[in-house]
N, C-alpha and C positions, 0 to 999 in steps of 0.2 A: 460888766466886769469881764476882764480877760481871764482865761483859764490858768495863766501862769501863777504857780504857787498858791492856788486856791484849794480849799478843802470843801468837802460836801457833808452836809448833815441831812439825814433822812429820819423823819418822824412819822410814825404810824399811830393813828388814833381812831376812835369810833365816835361818830355823831357830828352833826353840823355845828352845834354850839361849842363843843370842845375844840373843833378845828379852828373856828373863828377866834376863840379865846387864845388858843396857842399861837396863831398867826399874829394877833395884836401884841401879845406879850413878847414874842421873840423879836419882832420888828422894833419894838420900843426898847428892848434890852440891849441890842447890839447892832452893829453895822453889817448886816447880811442882806443878801438878795434872794427873794423867792424865785427859784428856777421853775418849779412845777408844783402843782397840787392836783391830785387825781383821786376820784372816787373809784375804789376797787370793786366794791360790791358789799352787800350786807352791812352797809353803814360804815365801812372801813375807808378811811381817807389817808393818803400818803402825801406828805409835804416834803419837798426837796429844796434845800437852801444851800447857798454858796457864800464863801467869805474866807477870811483868815481863820486859822485853826483856833485861836483864842476867842474870836467872835462867834464861831460856830459852837464851841463848847458852852459859852455863856448863853447863847440863844437856845440851844437844845435843853440846857438845864432849866431855864426859865419857862420854856414851853412845857416841859415835863411837870413842873410844879403847878402850872396853870391847869393842865389837864387833870392831874390828880385831885385838885381842889373840887373839880366837878364830878369826882368819882367815876371818871372814864378810864379806859385802858390806854396805856402808852407804851410803845416800843420805839427804840431809836438806835441809830448807829452813826458814827462819824468816820469818814474816810479822809485821812490827811494826805494831801497831794496825790490824788488819784491818777492812775495811768491815763494817757491821752485817749485810749480806746473807750474808757468809761464815759468820757464826755460825749462821745459819739452816740451813745444810747440814751442820753438824757435829752428830752425835747428842748 
């Protein structure tokens, strides 16, 4: 995916099961691309996705619902059309 007019979704959760469930749900729910997933420590995992703003919103919402069904914690944010410098810090 090119960075032109893309948005970024960042999802933070705890646990391997919640992470895999969130990834499966968000990829099935909308047309987004997983840019990165990283274990931060203490079981906290961050998932970064890219796509159109509508697809990102749908993916984040579906991932949040999936994580909450497992009684795990979920935090998220959406950055619509991030500055070019933001793309430089994402692997």
